C-alpha positions in Angstrom: 133.5 88.3 71.1 134.1 91.8 72.4 137.4 92.2 70.6 135.9 90.9 67.3 133.0 93.2 67.5 135.2 96.2 68.3 137.4 95.5 65.3 134.4 95.1 63.0 132.9 98.3 64.2 136.0 100.2 63.6 136.4 98.9 60.1 132.7 99.5 59.3 132.9 103.2 60.1 133.9 105.4 57.2 133.9 109.1 56.4 132.0 110.2 53.4 132.2 113.6 51.6 130.7 116.2 53.9 132.1 114.5 57.0 129.2 112.0 57.5 129.9 108.7 59.2 128.7 105.4 57.8 128.3 102.2 59.7 126.5 99.3 58.0 123.2 100.8 56.7 123.2 103.9 58.9 124.6 107.3 57.8 125.1 109.9 60.5 125.5 113.5 59.3 124.6 115.2 62.6 125.9 118.7 63.1 127.9 119.0 59.8 126.4 122.4 58.7 124.9 120.8 55.7 122.5 122.9 53.6 121.2 120.0 51.6 121.0 116.2 51.7 124.2 114.5 50.5 123.4 112.5 47.4 126.3 110.1 47.3 126.0 108.1 50.5 125.0 104.8 49.2 121.7 103.4 47.9 121.4 100.7 50.6 121.1 103.3 53.4 118.3 102.4 55.8 118.8 105.1 58.4 119.8 108.7 57.6 120.5 111.2 60.5 120.6 114.8 59.4 120.0 116.5 62.8 121.4 119.9 63.7 122.2 121.2 60.2 120.9 124.2 58.2 118.7 122.5 55.6 115.9 124.9 54.4 114.1 122.7 51.8 113.7 119.0 51.3 113.4 119.0 47.5 111.7 116.6 45.1 115.1 115.1 44.2 116.7 115.2 47.7 116.1 111.6 48.4 116.3 110.0 45.0 119.3 107.9 46.0 117.7 106.4 49.0 115.2 103.8 47.8 115.6 101.6 51.0 115.3 104.4 53.5 113.3 103.4 56.7 114.4 106.1 59.2 114.9 109.8 58.4 115.7 112.4 61.0 115.9 116.1 60.2 115.6 117.5 63.8 116.9 121.0 64.5 117.3 122.3 61.0 115.7 125.3 59.4 113.3 123.3 57.3 110.5 125.5 55.9 109.3 123.3 53.1 109.1 119.6 52.0 108.2 119.6 48.3 105.3 117.3 47.3 107.3 114.6 45.5 110.2 114.5 48.0 109.3 111.1 49.4 108.3 109.3 46.1 111.5 107.4 46.0 111.4 106.5 49.8 107.8 105.3 50.2 109.0 102.5 52.6 109.8 105.1 55.3 108.7 104.0 58.8 110.2 106.7 61.0 110.3 110.5 60.3 111.5 113.1 62.7 111.0 116.7 61.7 111.1 118.3 65.2 112.3 121.8 65.8 112.0 123.3 62.3 109.8 125.9 60.6 107.2 123.8 59.0 104.4 126.3 59.7 105.5 128.4 56.8 104.5 126.0 53.9 102.6 123.4 55.8 100.1 122.7 53.0 102.9 121.6 50.6 104.6 119.6 53.3 101.2 117.9 54.0 101.1 116.8 50.3 104.6 115.3 50.7 103.6 113.4 53.8 100.5 112.0 52.1 102.8 109.9 49.9 104.1 107.8 52.8 101.8 104.9 53.1 104.0 102.9 55.5 104.9 105.7 58.0 104.5 104.6 61.6 106.3 107.3 63.7 106.1 111.0 63.0 107.6 113.8 65.2 106.4 117.3 64.4 107.3 118.9 67.7 108.4 122.5 67.9 107.2 123.7 64.5 104.8 126.5 65.5 101.8 124.5 64.3 98.2 125.3 65.0 95.5 122.6 65.3 94.4 123.3 61.7 97.9 122.9 60.4 98.3 119.6 62.3 95.0 118.4 60.9 96.2 119.0 57.3 99.6 117.5 57.9 98.4 114.1 59.3 95.0 113.7 57.6 96.2 111.1 55.1 98.6 109.2 57.5 96.3 106.3 58.4 99.3 104.0 59.1 100.7 106.2 61.9 101.2 104.4 65.3 103.1 107.2 67.1 102.7 111.0 66.7 104.3 113.9 68.6 103.0 117.4 68.1 104.5 118.7 71.3 105.8 122.3 71.7 103.5 123.8 69.1 100.7 126.4 69.4 97.7 124.1 69.4 94.8 125.7 71.5 91.6 123.7 70.8 91.1 120.1 69.7 87.9 118.6 68.2 87.0 115.4 66.4 88.3 116.7 63.0 92.0 117.0 63.9 93.0 113.3 64.1 90.1 111.8 62.1 91.9 109.2 60.0 94.6 108.0 62.5 92.8 104.7 63.2 96.1 102.9 64.0 97.5 105.4 66.4 98.9 104.0 69.6 100.7 106.9 71.1 100.0 110.7 71.0 102.1 113.4 72.5 100.5 116.9 72.9 102.7 118.3 75.6 103.6 122.0 76.0 101.0 123.5 73.8 98.3 126.0 74.7 95.3 123.6 74.8 92.4 124.8 76.9 89.6 122.8 75.3 89.1 119.3 74.0 85.9 118.3 72.3 85.7 114.6 71.5 89.1 114.8 69.8 90.2 111.2 70.7 86.9 109.3 70.4 87.8 108.0 66.9 91.3 106.7 68.0 90.1 103.3 69.0 93.7 101.9 69.4 95.2 104.8 71.3 97.1 103.5 74.4 99.3 106.3 75.5 98.2 110.0 75.6 100.1 112.9 77.1 98.6 116.4 77.3 100.9 117.6 80.0 101.9 121.3 80.3 98.8 122.8 78.8 95.8 124.8 80.1 93.0 122.3 80.6 90.6 123.5 83.3 88.9 120.1 83.8 88.4 116.6 82.4 84.8 115.5 82.3 83.1 112.3 81.0 86.4 110.7 80.4 85.5 107.6 78.4 88.6 106.4 76.6 88.3 102.8 77.7 91.2 101.5 75.6 93.7 104.0 77.0 96.5 102.6 79.2 98.5 105.7 80.1 97.1 109.2 80.5 99.3 112.1 81.5 97.5 115.4 82.1 100.0 116.8 84.6 100.9 120.5 84.8 97.6 121.9 83.6 95.0 123.9 85.6 92.5 121.0 86.2 90.1 121.5 89.1 88.2 118.2 88.7 88.4 114.9 86.9 85.2 113.0 86.2 85.2 109.6 84.5 82.2 108.4 82.5 79.6 106.6 84.6 79.9 103.2 83.2 80.5 99.6 84.3 82.7 98.9 81.2 86.2 97.9 82.1 88.8 100.6 81.4 92.3 99.5 80.4 93.8 102.5 82.2 96.9 101.6 84.2 98.6 105.0 84.8 96.9 108.3 85.5 99.1 111.4 86.1 97.1 114.4 87.5 100.0 115.9 89.4 100.7 119.6 89.4 97.1 120.8 88.8 94.5 122.5 90.9 92.4 119.5 91.9 90.0 120.3 94.7 88.5 116.8 95.0 89.7 113.3 94.8 89.2 112.3 91.1 86.0 110.4 90.2 87.7 107.4 88.6 86.3 104.6 86.4 84.3 102.1 88.3 86.3 99.2 86.7 89.9 99.7 85.6 93.4 98.2 85.8 94.8 101.3 87.4 98.1 100.7 89.2 99.6 104.2 89.5 97.7 107.3 90.5 99.8 110.5 90.7 98.1 113.4 92.4 101.1 115.3 93.7 100.9 119.1 94.1 97.2 119.9 93.9 94.7 121.5 96.3 93.1 118.2 97.1 91.2 117.6 100.4 88.3 115.6 101.7 85.1 117.3 102.9 83.0 114.8 104.7 84.4 116.2 108.0 85.5 119.8 108.3 88.0 121.1 110.8 85.3 122.9 112.8 83.5 119.6 113.4 80.8 120.0 110.7 79.8 117.0 108.7 79.0 117.0 105.0 78.2 113.3 104.8 74.9 113.7 103.0 75.8 116.8 100.9 76.3 116.4 97.2 78.1 118.6 94.6 76.5 119.3 91.2 78.7 119.8 88.1 76.9 121.8 85.3 78.3 120.8 81.9 77.4 123.0 79.0 78.1 121.7 75.5 76.7 124.0 72.8 72.9 123.9 73.3 73.1 120.9 75.5 73.2 121.1 79.3 74.1 118.2 81.5 74.0 118.2 85.3 76.1 115.6 87.1 75.4 115.1 90.8 78.3 113.6 92.7 78.8 112.7 96.4 82.5 113.2 96.3 83.3 111.2 99.5 81.1 108.3 98.7 82.0 108.2 95.0 85.5 106.9 95.9 83.9 103.7 97.1 82.3 103.2 93.7 85.8 102.9 92.0 87.6 99.6 92.0 91.1 100.4 93.2 92.1 96.8 94.0 94.9 96.9 91.5 96.4 100.2 92.7 100.1 99.9 93.7 101.3 103.5 93.8 99.3 106.4 95.2 101.1 109.8 95.4 99.0 112.5 97.2 101.9 114.5 98.4 101.8 118.3 98.4 98.1 118.7 98.9 95.8 120.0 101.7 94.7 116.6 103.1 94.1 116.7 106.9 92.4 113.4 107.2 91.6 110.3 105.2 88.0 109.1 104.9 87.0 105.9 106.8 87.7 102.9 104.7 89.7 104.9 102.1 92.8 102.7 102.2 90.7 99.6 102.6 90.0 99.8 98.8 93.7 99.4 98.0 94.9 95.9 99.1 97.7 95.9 96.4 99.2 99.2 97.5 103.0 99.1 97.7 103.9 102.8 97.7 101.9 105.5 99.6 103.1 109.1 99.6 101.2 111.5 101.8 104.1 113.9 102.6 103.6 117.7 102.7 100.0 117.7 103.7 98.1 118.8 106.9 97.7 115.4 108.6 97.5 115.6 112.4 96.8 111.9 113.0 97.3 108.7 111.1 95.9 105.4 112.4 97.0 101.9 111.5 95.1 98.8 112.4 95.3 95.1 111.7 92.1 95.4 109.7 93.7 97.8 107.1 94.6 95.7 104.1 98.0 97.3 103.6 99.9 94.0 103.8 101.7 94.8 100.5 102.9 98.3 101.5 106.7 98.7 101.2 107.0 102.5 101.4 105.1 104.9 103.5 106.0 108.6 103.4 104.2 110.8 106.0 106.9 113.5 106.2 106.3 117.2 106.5 102.8 117.0 108.0 101.5 118.1 111.4 101.4 114.7 112.9 101.2 114.6 116.7 100.0 111.0 116.9 100.6 107.8 115.0 98.0 105.4 116.2 98.2 101.6 116.1 95.2 99.5 117.2 95.9 97.9 120.6 96.6 94.2 120.3 97.1 94.4 116.6 99.2 91.7 115.1 101.0 92.2 111.8 100.6 95.9 111.0 102.4 96.8 107.7 104.3 93.5 107.7 106.1 94.2 104.4 107.0 97.9 105.1 110.7 98.7 104.3 110.8 102.5 104.1 109.0 104.7 106.7 109.5 108.4 106.5 108.0 110.4 109.5 110.4 113.4 109.3 109.4 116.9 110.0 106.3 116.4 112.1 105.4 117.1 115.7 105.7 113.6 117.1 107.1 112.9 120.6 106.3 109.2 120.8 105.4 106.3 118.7 103.2 103.3 119.6 105.1 100.6 121.5 106.3 97.9 119.1 105.3 99.7 116.0 108.4 98.6 114.2 108.4 95.1 115.6 105.2 94.4 113.6 106.9 95.4 110.4 109.1 92.4 109.8 111.0 93.9 106.9 111.6 97.5 108.0 115.0 98.7 106.9 114.9 102.5 106.9 113.2 104.9 109.3 113.5 108.7 109.1 112.4 110.4 112.4 114.4 113.6 111.8 113.1 116.9 113.0 110.6 115.5 115.5 110.9 116.1 119.2 111.5 112.5 120.0 113.7 110.7 122.5 115.0 107.2 122.3 114.0 104.5 124.8 117.1 103.3 126.5 115.7 100.4 128.4 112.2 99.2 129.5 111.1 100.5 132.9 111.6 98.1 135.8 108.5 96.6 137.3 106.9 98.8 139.9 108.7 101.9 138.8 107.1 105.1 137.5 106.2 105.2 133.8 109.1 106.4 131.7 108.9 109.6 129.7 107.6 109.4 126.1 110.2 107.8 123.8 110.7 105.8 120.6 111.8 102.2 120.9 113.9 100.7 118.1 115.5 98.0 120.2 115.3 94.5 118.8 114.4 95.6 115.3 116.8 93.3 113.6 116.1 94.4 110.0 116.7 98.1 110.7 119.8 99.3 108.8 119.1 103.1 108.2 117.9 105.4 110.9 117.8 109.2 110.8 117.4 111.2 114.0 118.7 114.6 112.7 117.5 117.6 114.5 115.5 115.8 117.2 117.0 117.6 120.1 118.6 114.4 121.5 120.6 115.0 124.7 123.2 112.7 126.0 122.3 109.3 124.6 122.9 106.5 127.1 122.0 102.9 127.8 121.4 100.7 124.8 118.8 102.3 122.5 120.1 100.5 119.4 120.5 97.1 120.9 119.4 94.3 118.6 119.4 96.4 115.4 121.6 96.0 112.3 122.3 99.7 111.8 124.7 100.6 109.0 123.7 104.3 108.6 122.9 106.4 111.6 122.3 110.2 111.2 122.6 112.1 114.5 123.5 115.4 113.0 122.1 118.7 114.4 121.8 117.2 117.9 124.1 119.4 119.8 124.2 117.2 122.9 123.7 113.7 121.5 127.3 112.7 122.0 127.8 114.7 125.2 127.2 111.7 127.6 128.4 108.1 127.9 129.0 106.6 124.5 128.6 103.0 125.6 125.5 102.8 123.3 128.0 102.6 120.3 128.8 99.1 121.5 125.5 97.8 120.3 126.4 98.9 116.8 129.4 96.5 116.7 128.6 92.8 117.0 132.2 91.9 117.6 133.0 94.5 120.3 134.2 92.8 123.4 135.2 95.6 125.8 133.4 98.6 127.2 135.8 101.1 125.7 134.4 103.0 122.7 136.4 101.7 119.7 135.4 102.9 116.2 137.7 100.3 114.6 135.1 97.6 114.9 133.0 99.5 112.3 135.3 98.2 109.5 132.6 98.3 106.8 131.7 102.0 107.4 132.3 104.3 104.4 130.2 107.4 105.2 130.2 108.9 108.7 128.4 112.1 109.7 129.3 113.4 113.2 128.4 117.0 112.5 126.4 119.2 114.9 127.6 117.5 118.1 130.0 118.4 120.9 133.2 116.4 120.2 136.2 118.0 121.9 138.7 115.3 120.8 139.2 113.5 117.5 138.5 109.8 118.3 141.9 108.1 117.6 140.1 104.9 116.6 138.7 106.6 113.5 142.2 106.5 112.0 141.9 102.8 111.2 138.7 103.2 109.2 138.7 103.4 105.5 136.0 106.0 105.2 135.2 107.8 101.9 133.3 110.7 103.5 133.6 112.2 107.0 131.7 115.2 108.3 133.0 116.9 111.5 131.3 120.3 111.2 129.9 122.1 114.1 131.8 120.4 116.9 134.3 121.6 119.5 137.5 120.3 118.0 140.7 122.4 118.7 142.8 120.3 116.2 142.9 117.2 114.1 145.7 114.6 114.5 148.9 115.7 112.8 149.5 112.2 111.3 146.0 111.8 110.0 147.3 111.7 106.4 149.4 108.7 107.1 146.6 106.6 108.5 144.2 104.3 106.6 141.6 107.0 107.0 143.8 109.6 105.4 144.6 107.3 102.5 141.0 106.3 101.8 139.2 109.6 102.5 137.8 111.4 99.4 135.7 114.1 101.0 135.9 115.8 104.4 133.8 118.6 106.0 135.7 120.1 108.9 134.6 123.8 109.2 132.9 125.5 112.2 135.3 124.1 114.8 137.3 126.2 117.2 140.8 125.3 115.9 143.9 126.6 117.5 146.1 128.6 115.1 149.2 127.4 116.9 148.5 123.7 116.2 147.6 123.8 112.5 150.3 121.5 111.2 147.6 119.0 110.4 146.0 121.6 108.0 149.1 121.9 105.9 149.4 118.1 105.8 145.7 117.7 104.8 146.2 120.0 101.8 148.8 117.6 100.4 146.7 114.5 100.6 146.1 113.3 97.0 142.5 112.9 95.9 141.0 114.5 99.1 138.4 117.2 98.6 137.5 119.6 101.4 134.4 121.4 100.1 134.2 123.8 103.0 137.9 124.5 103.1 137.4 128.3 102.6 135.2 128.3 105.7 137.8 126.8 108.0 139.0 129.3 110.7 141.3 129.2 113.7 141.7 131.4 116.8 144.8 133.3 117.8 144.9 136.0 120.6 141.1 136.5 120.5 141.2 136.9 116.7 139.5 134.6 114.2 141.7 133.9 111.2 141.8 131.8 108.0 144.7 129.3 107.7 145.4 130.7 104.3 146.3 134.1 105.9 148.8 132.6 108.3 152.5 132.7 107.6 154.1 129.3 106.8 156.1 129.0 110.0 152.9 129.2 112.1 151.4 126.3 110.0 154.4 124.2 110.8 
């Protein structure tokens, strides 16, 4: 089948005058420096691609040969004018792309041409320097449109007159304009399902009442608050993107909706029922004064109680990263029993409490990284806490200890990032009657754990069996200068088939990436030579040399990338360096940073004479 298709395709392609390519009913004339539409490409053409040419005018006779045309693309030309009768011979056109042209120059004549397309469904007018009045004229007679893009223009203000007759519109793209005001511009678009107003200058969204809308993207504006219409009507809204704005409060959402993704990343959001100085605002309300012409409307909102009035039972993704949240209101997460992804990274959280009563049974990813966490609380005696959690990121906090058994309750946990916390690992439980052991993190017996990051935790001399009972395949111990300084018997627990007490890397025969940087290795472990690693990082250790025969080992034959700089190599034993340079397919990204010592001098291998290298 594949061979037959390939042969057919090769036979179908042909080159026409002007260098255009023809295949079946599609003609591709992209980037051919054409100044006009070729007229001899075949009357059965359904799709004509004229992107990236130099066409200035689409004349009344330009498309006379294309009676069956369904799709026409003229993106990135110099189009200034479409003459009024240009489409009379192609009235079956469904898709028309006119993006990145100069249609602002003769928009009224172009509007007359567009009005002759009764079957047009998709129109792209992006990047044509159009104002809202120009857009209104261009689309006013296109009642069949289902998708419209007017992105990257100079639209500033929208009202109900701009899209009046687009009763069939399903999708509208207004991204990257200069819109600062919207006055009932979408109320007549009863079938609109997807609306993007991202990258504009909207200061707020109030009385949001587009009940039929499924996706709303208002990211990258200057929005300070979002207020949905107070109504018990079911909103079809599924995705709301308010990221990269100036939100001060959690948005006041529709009471009833189908919302499954709420994106609030990079705002100024916080909760105000409790303030850091201990003051409570539980009974304080906020009033929004809305002035519309001669009409004034005062909306009173209790911003912390209002959350409870929104039905968030269908929410699966909540991204509140990069905000100013320092606590979560009581019962906040209890409204989200379907939540699978919760991102609270880059906030100001000092504590985070989990309990058996929190309905987070569906949560698979929890990101609490880059906060100020000093405590992760778990209710004493709790049973299944986060039973479906798979990814848990706690990196870059101030944690020193985690609740006992916190990972045991998560029956599917596979990846934990504890890097850049001042934590230590529990080596073995304290014996009965002995003093309580120092604070530590216990991952022993977590059978599902495959990825663990402990970078930059200040680990000193791992010992005992901290990883016993895990299934670790990826372990990051980088930037722990003393982690490998002690007894390495703990490595035995990472190899189920290891039978002796000697450290033997050869048992890790499935390993492909190994990071041993930032430790205190003084000797290259010979057992590494039998591994078939693709990537090896040995930076920031105490190695005086690498094995001279490393290139002839399975490691040397499989290695594709090696980081080896910032070690105290001896210039008199650099034969391995010369050999390494000859290994085919091996890339040493930090090769120019490699140095060696000779008579109290630090030199680069490239500067040494060849006899020394040998």
